[in-house]
N, C-alpha and C positions, 0 to 999 in steps of 0.2 A: 503494499500499499504505499509505503515510503516513495518507492520509484514512481509511482503513478503520480502522487502528489507533484513531485519534482518536475514531471513532464507537463503536468498541467500548467504549472507556475512558469515555466519555460516557454511553453507554446502560447501562453496569454501574453507574454511580454514580447515574443517575436511578432505578434500580431501588430504591435504598435509599430516596430521597426518596417514590417511590410508596407504599412499604410504611410509612414514618412517616405520611404524609397519609392513607392508608387506615385504620390504627389510631388516627389522631386522630378521624378522623370516625366510626368505630364507638364509641369511648369516649364521644365528647360525645353521640351519638345514644340513648346508654344512661345519660346521667347528669343531673343537675338543669338542664343546659343545653339539653336535646332540644328544648324549646318555642322557644328562641332559634334553635336550629340548623334547625329545620323552618320558622321563619317567615322566616328569611334566603334559604332556597331557594325559597320560595313568593312573595316579594317581587316585584312586578310591575314590571318595565322597559320603558318604551315609548320608542321614536322614530317622530315623524312628520316628514314633509316634504310640505306641500301634502295631497294627498289619500291620500297613502301613508304607511302606520303599520305597524310592527311592534311587538306588544303581548305580551309573553312573559314566564312567571315566570323569576327568576334562573336556576334550574337548566336552564332550556331554552335560555338564553343560553349558557350552558356547553356543553351537549350539541349544540346545532345551530351556536352561532357560533364558540366557541373550538375546539370538535373539528373544525372546517371547516379551520382551520389547521394541526392535526395532520395530517389527510388531505391539506392541501396538501403539507406536508414528506413524507409518504409517496409521493406522486405524484412530486415531485422526485427522490428517491432510488431510485424504482423506474426512472424515464426514465433517470438517469444510469447506474444499473447495468446496463440494457439496452444503451445505446449504446456503453459502455466498461467496464464493470464486471464482476461476477460472473455476470451474465445475459447477456452477450455471446458468449458461447462455449457452442455446444451439449454439448460435452464435459462442461462445468462444471456444466451444470444439471439432466441426468437424473436423478442421485441424489435431490438435494433438491426436484425438482419430482414424482416419486413419493412421496416422503416426506409433501410437503404434500397431495398427493391421499387418501393414506390418513388422514392426519391431520386432514382435513375431514370425510370419508366414515363413517369407523369411530365417532367421537363421535356423529354425527348418527343412525347405525343403533343404536346403544345408548340413546341418549336417546328414540328412537321406540319401541323395544321396551317401555319403561317407562310411555310415556304414549300409547300408540297407543288412539284411540278416544276421547280427551280433547281436543276441537276447540282448546280455550283453552290447554292445555297444549302442545298439537303446534306452537302458533305459535312455541315457542322451540327449535326442532329444531335451530337453528344457533348456539345459545349456547354449547355445549360444543366447538366446533369452531375457537375462536381461540387463538393463541398470544400472550401478552405479552413482546414482544422485550426490553424494558427488564428486566423481571423474569428472564427466562431468561438473559440475560447477566451480570445482576448476581449469579445463582447460581454460574454459570461462574467468574465473577471469585473467588469464594471459594476456587478450587483454585488460583489463581496460574498460574504457568508450567508447572505440570504438565499443563494441557490443551493438546492438539496444536493448532497454530494451523489446520490443516485441519479440526478438528471445530467450531472457532468460526465458520470461514466457512460450513460446512454448515449450522450453525443459522441464521446470519443470511440465507444464501440460502432456506432453507427459509421462514423467517419473511416474508421478501419474497413469495414465493408466497402464503403464508398471508393477507397483508395484501391481496393481488390479489384472492384467493377471497372475503374479507370484504367488499369493495368491491362485486363482483359480487352476492354475496347481499343486501347491502343494498339495492342498485340495483334488483334483480329482484323480491325477496320481501318487501321493507318499504317499498315505496312506498305512499302514502295515496291518496285520490281525486285523480285526475290532471285538471289544468287544461291544454287543449290549448292554450290562448292563452298562458298563461304558459310552457309548454315550448317553444313557437315563439320567444316572447321570448328566453328562455334559450338557444335555438341560435343566434338572431342574434348574442348576446353572444359566445358560443363561437366564432362563425365570425369576429368581430372579433379575438380572441385570435390564432386561426390565421393570418390575415391580417397582423396586426403581426410574428409569427414569420418569415412567408414574406418580407416586406418588411425584415427584420433589424433592427427596433426592439429597442434593448438598454435602454432606460429602464424600470425597474422599476415605476416610479409609473404608466405607461401600463397595465401588465397588472395594477396594484394596483386601479386604477378599473375596468377591466374585471372583473376578479374580484370586486369588492364587487356591481357590477351583476348578475352572473352568480349570485353566491350569493342575492341577494334574489329573482330570477327562479326560481330551482331551490327556493328556500324558499316561495314561493308557488304553485308547479306540483303540489306533492303529492309529488314525490321527494325523499329527504332532503336537507336542504341541504348536509351535509358532501361530498356528492359534487362540488359545484361547486369546491372545493378540489383534488379530483384532477384534473378537467377543466382548470382553468385552469392547474395545474402543468405539463402536457405542452405548453403554449403556451410556456412559457419557453425561450428558446433556451440550448442548452448551450455553443455556443461563440459569443465574441463578437469584438471587434477585440482584435487581439494574442493575449498570453496571458490575457486575461479572460473569466471564463465567469459569465455572468449567474446561470445554474442554480446553479452551485456557490457563488457569492457569497451567494445567498439561503439556500441550504442551511445553509452554516455560520452565518450569521446568526440563523437561526431555530432551530437545534438546542437551544440553551441555553435560551431562553425556553419553547419547547414542552417538554422534558425536566424542567426545574426549575420551571416555573409553571403552564402550562396542563394537563399530565398530573397532576400532584400536585392542583391544584384540582378536576378531575375525579374523582380517586380520593377527594378529602374528602368532595364533595357526593354520591357515587353509592354508596360503601360503607358509609355511616352508616345501617346497617339497625338497627332496633329488636328487641330480642329479646324484649320484653315481649308477652304474649298468644301467644307461640308455645309450643305444646306438643310432645309426643312425636310426634304423629300429623302435624303440620305439618312438623317436623323430618325425619321419616323418609318424607315423601310421595313418590310416584312423580316428581314434578319435581325433589327435592332429589336423590334417588337417580340419575334419568337424567342430570342435570347433572355430579353428583362422579363417576358411573360413565363418562361421557364423558370427562370430563378426565383422570381418573386412569387407566382402562384404556383408553380408545378411542384416544388419542393413541398411546402405544407399541405397541398391536397394530396398528394403522392404517400407521403409519409403518415399522415393522419387517417388517410383512408384505410391504408393496410395494416397499420397498427390498430386502429379502431376495430377493424373486422377481426383481428387476430384475439383481442380481448374480449369481443362480443361472442367469438366462437368458442372461447375457453382454451386456445393454444397457448396464450400467453397472460400476464397481467402488468397493471402500471408498477414501476417502481415504489418504493415505500416513500410515502411523503410526497408525491407528486401528483399533480392534477392535470386535466386535459387542457387547460389554459396555458399551463408552464410548458406542457409538450407541444402546444400550438406556437408559442413564443420561439421555443429551440427550433421547430420545424420552419419556422420563417427563417432564423439566423442560418440554418443549413442553406438557405439561398445564397449564401455570400460564397461565389464561386472562385473568385479571383486567380489565385495560382493556378489551379489545375484547369479551369476554364481557358485562361490564357494559354496554357501547355497546349490543350487540346485544340484550341483556335490555330494555334501556329501550324500545328501538323495538318488540320483541316484545309487551311487557306493558304500555305506557304507557297503554293505557286500562282496566287492570285495576287496579293500584295496590294500596294497602292491605297488609294482612298477606300476601297472594298474591304481591305484588312482593318483600315483604321475604324470603318463603321461598326465592324465586329467587336473590336475593342471598346468602342463606346457604349454598345449594347451590355458588355460584361461588366464594365465600371458602373454605369447607370442601374442596372438591375441589381448588381451586389450591394450598392449603396441604399436603394429603395428596401432591399430584404433586411439589411442591418437595421435600419430605422423602424420598420415595421416591427420587426422581431424584439427590439427594444421596448417598444411600447406595449406590446402583446405580452411578452415575458413580465414587465412590470405589473402590469393587471393581475398576471398568474401568481406572482409572488405576494401580491397584497392580499389576494383570496386565500393563498394558502396560509398566511400568518393570522387573517382573521378566523379562520376555520381551527387553527391551532389554539387561539386564545380562548374560543368558544368550548372547546373540549376541555381545557384546563380548567 
């Protein structure tokens, strides 16, 4: 439980840094420094070893390289939670699992309703289906100790399922032209990681070297390179000699740089949309309405609908000390997509670019902001109702 408290505290603080970085990127992109901002992100960075070379703009090193570290951390967290945490007990996962299914499906349906028939726009069907756990927990932290601990655990567990869904979506729907040769090489390196785990290898340097080779192979295969982070994470052993846990040790070491360096850098690089050249038609386009509608309406509708059905049919029950208005508030907060929404949008519209991609990002920022405000208002009412009920019972 101590590790869970530390995680919640760290993620809440990271939400503040994410907000600052995103606003900084937005301001710079619409200032006299916009030319330098664009030039920085487009700067080519190349690494070459013999005949092997990786040549990409700086922004893609962030999105393909640094975000692989973020996905690696997600993989570590999911593995730990499944083996000994909140996902290890079937009774604990039914409610958030239902919520996650609804929170992925309903936003995708709303987005599709607005954009059906537009092949380019439909590639972004998953953009509104992601929850930014750092922002969500940062918003919850504004209410302090008034938030029931069970509600925080529900949000955290739902976000873990949401991350798993995002990983599957990226792997299945956003792969490029596949190279079977490089996929075979990637599979061989993954097998090396699995063998190292089976043999009880605890040196993190071994997994680091395998992970780098796996990342390069996946990058060259056409599958998005960030998935290499998830795959190698599952090779890290949870238990080592004595009380030492290689997985937990790496997880603790990575949390701070990911939360306060990698994710803010990603936010700064990806949230900086230029508003010049965008008129009323662009800002009220079906893409914007679909994304904003999916984030603001799709998440609470989907989460509350499936969790409500689960409770009504007796498959699960509400956490202790939590009422439905509080659940509604958290469901609205889950509409803050930001990091993962921007990431998926980059994959969906990377070949479109220009004003179109700026319109997509506008929808994400607008929808996430509205979802955050609505979530705060609803959750505040729910917490007041919960406090009043507690006073009456006393």
